[in-house]
BASE-276175 format. One record per atom (N, C-alpha, C): x, y, z. Coordinates in steps of 0.2 Angstrom, whole numbers, plus 5000, padded with zeros to 4 digits. Example, Ala and Ser with C-alpha at 12.3 -4.5 7.8 and 13.67 -1.06 7.14 Angstrom:
# residues 2
506649725039506249785039506649845039506449895035506849955036506450005039
This chain:
# residues 505
500348775058501048815060500748895063501148895068500948955074500948995070500649055074500549135071500949155076501149225073501649265077501349335077501349395078501349435081501149465072501749465070502149505064501749475057501649415057501249375053500349415053500249395059499449425059499549505058499849555057499949615057499949615047500149585047500249565038499549535036499249495039498749465036497849475037497749485033496949505034496749465040496249525044495849515050495349535049494849515055494149555056494049545065493649595066493649605073492749605072492549545076491849545075491349555083490749575081490449585088489549575084489249525090488649515088488149535094487449545091486949545097486549505094486249485102485849405100484949415105484649385103484049375107484149335113484749305112484949255119485549255121485649175125486449175127486849105122486249055118486248975115486349005109486848985104486548985097485948945094485848875100485448845098484448875097484448905101483748945100483649005099484149055099484349115100484549135093484249185091484549225083484949275084485149315080485849375078485049425076485149495079485049535077485249595076486149585076486549625075487349625073487649635067488049615066488749695063489149685068489649735068490449695065490849715059491249695057491749745057492449755058493049795056493449765054493549765048494149755042494749765044495449765043495949775045496749715040497149775037497749695035498449755035498749715038499249755039499449795043499049815050499149865054498549925051498349905044497849975044497049985044496550015046495849995043495649975037495249945034495049925027494449945026493949935029493449945030493049925039492449975037491749935044491149915038490649885044490149855041489749825047489149875046488649855054488049835049487349795051486649785050486449765056485949795055485149765061485049705056484849655060484449575055483749555061482949555056482749515058482849435060482649465068482849395068482049335067481549375067481049315065480649325072480649335077480449325084480349375088480249375094480149455096481049435101481049495102481749525105481649525113481849455118481749485123481549545128481349585135481249615134482249675135482249605142482949585144483449625138483449615134483949625129483849685124483049695123483049765122483449825125483149805136483649855138484249855137484749805136485349805136485449835130485249815127485749835117485349885116484849905119484349965115484049975107484049875104483749875100483049835102482649875099481949865098481649825095480949785094480449765087480649775081480449845085480249895080480949935075481249935079481949925075482349865069481949825071482149775067481849755062480949765061480549745059480849745050480749785049480849805041481549785041482049745046482849755044482749695040483549655034483349605031483749545034483449465033483349425038484249385038484249345039485049325041485149295033484749265031484849215023484949275018484849345020484849405014485349415012485549415020486449475021486849395022486949335024487349285022488049295019487949285011488349305006488749355009488449425010489049475010489449475017489049435025489449415028490049375026489849305023490549285020491149295018490849365014491349395010491649445017491249475019492049505026492449455028492249415031492449355034492949335030492749305023493549265020494149275020494549235021495249235020495549275027495049305031495449325037495149305044495749315048495749275054495249305059494849265061494049285065494449305071494149375073494349385082493949425085493549405089493249435093493049435102492949455105492949445113492449385115492749345118492249285120492049265113492549225109492649215102492149165098492049125106491749045106490749065107490649125108489949145107489949185100490149225097490149255089490249215085490649185085491049125081490749075082490349045085489648985085488849015083488649095084488349105082488249105077488949125071488749125065488849065061489449015063489048975061488348925062488248935065487348905068487048925061487049005061486649035057486849005051487349025047487348985041487448925040487148855046487148815045486548785043486148835046485348855045485248825039485748895035485548885027486148835021486248785024486648745022487548765019487448835025488348855023488748845028489248855028490048845032490448905034490648925039491248955043491848925042492348915039492948895040493748955042493748975047494049035049494448995054495249055056495849035061495249095066495349075073495149125077495349115083495349215087495849225090495149265094495249235102494749275107495149305110494849355110495349425116495249435123494449385126494749365133495249305132495349285130495949245131496649275130496449295126497249355123497249395133496849415133496949465140497049415145496749365148496949325151497549295153497849305146498749275146499249345146498949395145499549445144499449505150499049475154498649535159498549495164499049455166498749405171498649415179499149465179498749505186498149535185497649545182497049585181496749535184496049585187495549515189494849505185494749535181494349545175494549555169494049515163494249535158493549535152493149555156492749545150492749605147492249645143492449705137492549765141492049775145492049865150492849845153493049805155493849775160494249795154494349775150494849785145494749855144494349885141494249955138494449995143494249975148494650035155495250035156495549985156496349945156496649975150496550005145496850005141496950085135496150085140495950165138495750175132495250125132494950135123494350175124494250195118493450245115493050185111492450195116491850165113491050195115490750205110490350285113489650245114489750175112488850115113489050055115489250085122489449985122488449925120488849885120488349835120487949855110488249895107488049895100488549845095488449825090488849785087489649795085489449835081489949905075490349925084490149985087490649995092490749975097490849905098490949845100491949815098491649815089492149775087492549825087492449905086492849955085493449975091493049945097493349935103494049875102493649835098494449775098494949785092494649835089495049855085495649885087495549935090495749965095496149945102496149905103496549865108497149815103496749795096497549785095497849815092497949865092498349915089498749945097498449935102498849965106499449895112499049825107499549765111500149805114500549805105501149795105501649865109501249935111501449955115501649955124501249905126500949885131501449815133501449735130501849695128502249685128502749635129503249625125503249585119503349605111503249565107503249495106503749455112503849385112503249355116502849405122502349385124501749375122501749445118501049445113501249355106501749355106501749295099501649225105501749195107502049165112501049145113500749215116499949205118499549205112499649225107499349225102499449145100500249125101500249035097499848995100499748995107499548965110498848955111498149025108497649025108497549005101497949015095497548985089497848905088498248895094498248835090497548775094497548825100496948795103496648765098496248825094495848785089496148785083496748735083496848695076496748615078496548595070496448525070497148485069497448445072498148395072498148395062498648385060498848405054498748315052499048265053498648215052497548195051497248245054496548235052496348265049495848265044495648295040495548375043495548445038495548505041494748515042494148495038493748485038493548495046493648415047493448405052493148465057493548535057493448595064492748605059492448645055491748645051491148605054491248535053490948475054490848475063491248465065491048465073490448515075490148465081489248515081489348535088489148605090489148625094488548605099488548555100487748505105487948475108487548465115487648395117487848325114488148295118488248235116489148205118489248145113489848115115490248135108490748115111491448095104491648045107492148015101492547955099493047965096493647935097494347955095494847885094494647885087494747805083495747805080495947765083496747755082496847715075497347685073497547635067496947585068496847545060496347535060495947505065495547575065494947585071494847565075495347545078495547555088495147605091494847605095494347665097494847665105495147745105495547765111495247785115494847835115494347885121493747885118493147885124492647935122492247975128492448015124492148085130491348095129490948155135490548175134490448265136489948285130490148365132489348405132489448455133488848495132489148535127489648535124489648565117490248525114490348485109490548435108491148475104491048515099491548555096492248575102491748615106492348665111492548595114492448565116492748495121493248435119493148445111493748405107494148435106494048515104494648575103495048575109494748545115495248575122495548495122495348455118495948395121496648425116496448455111497048475106497348515109497148555114497348635117497648595120497448545127498048515132498648485127498648475123499248385121499648455119499548525121500348565122500548545127500248525133500748535138500448465143500048425141499948355142500148305141500548275142500848195139500548155137499948145141499348085140499148135134498748155135498448215129498748225123499348225122499848225117500048165114499948105119499948055116499348045110498548035115498048045111497948075104498248145106497948185099498748135092499248135097499448105087499348015087498947985090498747925089498247925086497747965086497247995081496947995076496647945074496547935064495947965062495347975066494648005065494448005071493948065069493348065074492748075072492248035078491548015077491248065082490748055081490048075088489648045087488848075093488448065092487948125097487448155095487048205096486648165103486548215107485948205112485548275113484848235116484548325118484948355124485348325128485548365134485948295137486148345144486848325146486448255149485948235154485748175153485948125151485748125144485848085136486548065138486948105137487548105136487948075141487848085146488248065152487947975151487347965149487247875150487347835143487347895137487947875131488547855132488947895135489647895138489847845142489447825151489647765153489547715149488947715143488647625140489247635136489347675131490047655127490647635131490847665137491647645140491347565143490847565145490947515147490647445144490247455137490347405133491047395130491447445127491847465121492647465126492447475131493247475133493747525130493547585128494347635124494847615131495547615125496147615127496247675132495947735132496347815134495747815140495347795143494947795145495147775152495047825159494747795164494047755164494047685166493747635165493047655170492647665168491947675172491647585173491647565177491647495179490847485181490247515182489647525183489347445183489547405176489047355176489347305179490047285182490347235186489947235192490047165194489547145204489847215206489347245210489347295213489047265222489347285225489347245232488947305238488247265241488047315247488147275254487947325256487747285265486947295266486747205267485947225268485947215276485647275279485447285285484747235288484947205294484047185298483947255303483447245302483247295308483147255316483347205315483247135320483847145327484347155322484947165326485347115324485047075319485547005315486147055310486647015311487347045308487347055299487647105300487147145291487647095288487147075281487647015276487847035269488147025266488547075263488247025254488047025251487647055243487847065237488147045232487847075227487247095225487447165225486647205221486247165218486347145213486047105206485547065211485547045215485246985221484847025223484847095225484347125232483747165226483147135231482647205229482647255228482447285222482647385225482047405223481547375221480847395216480547445226479847485220479547525225479247495233479047435231478647405237479047365242479847345238480047265243480947295242480847355243481647395243481747355250482547315251482947305256483247365257483647355265483947425266484647405266484947435262485647425259486147495261486847445263486947535265487747535261487947575257488347565253488547545246488847565243489247515236489847525236489847445233490747425233490947395227491347405223491647385220491747325222491847305226492447215227491947215236492147115236491847115244492147125249493147145246493447155250493347215252493447265247493147355249492547365255491947315253491447325258491647305265492147255264492347235271492847285276493247305270493547375273493147445277492747445272492447515276491647485280491847415282491247405287491747425293492547395293492847395300493047455300493147515297493247565297492847595299492347585299491547605302491447615307491647535309491647515316492147535322492547575320493047585325492847675326492747695321492347755320491747775326491347715326490847705328490647685335491347645336491247585342490647545341490747515336490147465333490547425334490147335336490347265339490647235332491147225332491547165328491047115326490947095332490547015331489947025330489347095330488747085332488747105323489247105320489447155312489547075309489647025312490046945309490546985305490847025307491647035307492146985309492146975316492346925320491946865323492146815323491846745329492446725334492046675337492146645342491946665349491946625355491946665364492146725364491646745368491846805373491846885367492046925373491946985368492347005364492247045359492747055352493147085354493747085349494447125352494247205353493747235348493747305352493547305358492947265361492847285368493347275372493647225369494347235376494847285377494947335370495347405370494647445372494047435374493747495379493347525371493347495363493147525357492647505355492247465358491447435357491247445364490347485363489947495367489547425373489647365368489747295373488947255368489047265365488347235360488647165361489247145360489647085361489347045367489247085373489247035378488747075385488247085379487447095380487447175385488047205384487747265387487247325383487347315375487147355372486647315367485847315369485447275365485647305358485447215355485547235346485247265343484647275345484147315342484647405341484747415348484947495346485747495341486047425344486947435340486347435332486047395329485847395323485547465321484947505325485147575324485647615325486147625325486647645326487047635322487047585318487347545312487147595308486447595307486047635301486047695299486147725308486347795308487047825303487347815306488447815303488147795296487747735295487947745286487247775283487047835285486547855283486547895275487347925276487447965269487547885266487647855265487647815260487047735259486747755262486047735260485747735254485647665251485447665244484647665246484447725238483847745240483347675236482747675238482347625234482447665226481947615223481747635215481247665218481147755216480447785218479647795215479847735209479247715207478747655208478247625204477947565207478147525197478747525194478947505188479247545184479247535179479947575176479547655174479947695171479647785170480447785168480147835165480747865159480547935160481347995159481448055158481348055151480948125151481148175144481348235144481948215140482348265138482248315134482148355133482248415129482648465126483148465122483748525122483248585117483848625120483848675116483548695111484048665103483948635099483348625097482748595100481948565101482048495100482648465100483048375104482648355107482248305105481848285110482048215113482348185119482248105122482148085127481848025127481647955132482347935133482347935141482947895146482247845151482147775148482047735154482447675157482147695166482147665169481947635171482047545175481747545180482247495185482247505193482447495198483247515197483147595193483847595194484447585188483947545183484147525177484047575173484747555169484547625160484347555157483547565154483547505149483447515142483347615140483447615134483347705134483747705130483447785125482947795121482547825119482247825112481847895109481747905105481747975102481047985103480547965104479547975106479247935108478647955113478147955115478047855112477847865105477647805102477847735103478747735105479047695104479047665114478747715116478747695125478147625124477647595117477447585119477647495117478147495116478447435117478947385123478247385127478747375134478747285132478847245129479147165131479747185129479747215123480547235123481047265130480647315133481047355138481047285144480647235144480547195148481047145146481347125143481847105143482747135144482647195143483047255143483047245154482747235155482647245164483047215165483147145164483547075168484347105168484547155164485247185163485547215170486047195174486347215180486347265183486447285188486447345191487047395188487047465188487447485185487647555189488147535194488447595198488447665196488747675189488847725185488147745184487547735184486847755180486547775187486447725192486447765199486547825199487247835201487647885202487147935199487547915191487347985185486448015190486047975188485147985190485248005197485348005203485348005209485748095209486048125206486348185204485848205200485648205196485048235192484548255197484348195202483848185203483948245209484448275211484748325217484648375216484548405209484548475208483948495208483948565208483648615208482948605203483148615197482648585193482648535192481848505193481748435193481748415185481748345186481648305180481048325176480748275171480148295169480048205169479948185173479848105172478748085171478948035166478447995162478447915164477747935167477647855170477447815163477647755164477547705159476847665157476447665152475747625153475547645145474847625146474547635139474447725138474447755144474247825143474747865147475547875144476147885148475747995147475847985157476048065158476448095162476448135166476848155171476748165181477448115179477048085189477748125193477248215195477748235197477848215207477248205207477248175213478148125218477848075212478348025214479048055213479148105206479748115206480048175213479648215214479648255223479748225225479448155229479648115233480348075233480548065225481148045225481748105227481548165225482248225225482148225231481748225236481648265242482048185248482248145244482448075250482448105255483248125252483848115257483648195261483348235259483348265265482648225271482448175270482048155275482348105279482948045275483348035276483948055280484048105280484548165284484048165292483448185291482948195296482848135300482648095297482648015302483347995308483848025303484448005308484748045311484648135310484548145318483848125322483348085322483048105327482948035329483447995324483747935328484347935331484847975330485447995337485048025342484548085343484348105348483848055352483448005347483247955354483647925359484547885354484847855358485347885361485347955361485948005365485547975372486147965375485947955384485848025387
């Protein structure tokens, strides 16, 4: 049921602010809690405490908050004050600036000791964005300045919570009641579980990376998605159902939700691609990577390029063919080559797109450099083709045999993703499982998956290198091979520039 401003003033609310040792609930800890409880528009109580995080406070956090290791050394641990925190929160609307941060940290800390936090949540960042649309900034300092609020010690828990209480009281004097009601309804409904799903689902969804699945009647799989934060992403679907017809239908048809946690983004991407490919959920825009993929195989002697299914082309480190372009269908590959020929004045006959005596049709229109009538050497024509296709060149697998990426999550979870010839063979939990190479060898015969290739290439282009592990009797890191794979794009671009320079008249 939507909440209106008047109802919130009659109901108990609690304004919350936390100081922590870092940004991620998975690995950082709370060092201070500040709470301001109110009901019916009247202040009821304030409460604050420092917390011993059982870990050193980073120097940057000490400078930012003023909270030092010495200050928390004799403070209680979170489990010692958990019951008191829950007592202050129970039955109240949870209000915080960037509520995802504060609510997520409390959920995580309580989850470590087997407790749960269940509450309606309002984020004042989102409220500010809806009510003050003309404002460029919505962080707490900007809100304090815009509303003329008092805060004697920023980045301490209780003063920041007190500022939110002042903001709450100042809203009706600045905005129309209808605008406030509408904004609050949108924010609260964004955190609401649809009525036909179990209300406990809000407490069970993890704030971890992985995939989630929506099921309909009789267990029919409706949708599979990936997320860096499963809980947040699932709620985004339900919030979007207010405006989006497709999301509205999905929310209405969903009867259950489950999820699979992964160590990080790569694991989530791979799991999503495999689930969608194998299970074909009704609402997904299908990832079709396992279907036959076509490529142009280019010969250096000037022979016409050969269109081939990628599964029949060698991609190994030693014997990789020169493959240009990746296409879902043979017809799409031919259309792409024809378009490239027009742009680069390539010969349709030399490309194998035309047959018969005489020059190609493009030559008759002045759009071919003359390879079909001997005016351009076929080797030169082949080099121009490779330059034109440089951005679409398929990279050879950069290792001599299978290799794995070790992915460590912020919460300590580790997974190894095993690949060979760009094919995802398996995801395993430990190095010990790498010994079963015979089983992995069977999986190696799986078809080339275009989506896996693209996922892995994107990951390898990022500034932060992947943690590659060579498979064998003594697995170890292979930074040289990984570096070569990451740098290959720059090298290919350099080669293409040099070739173009050589070919210029």
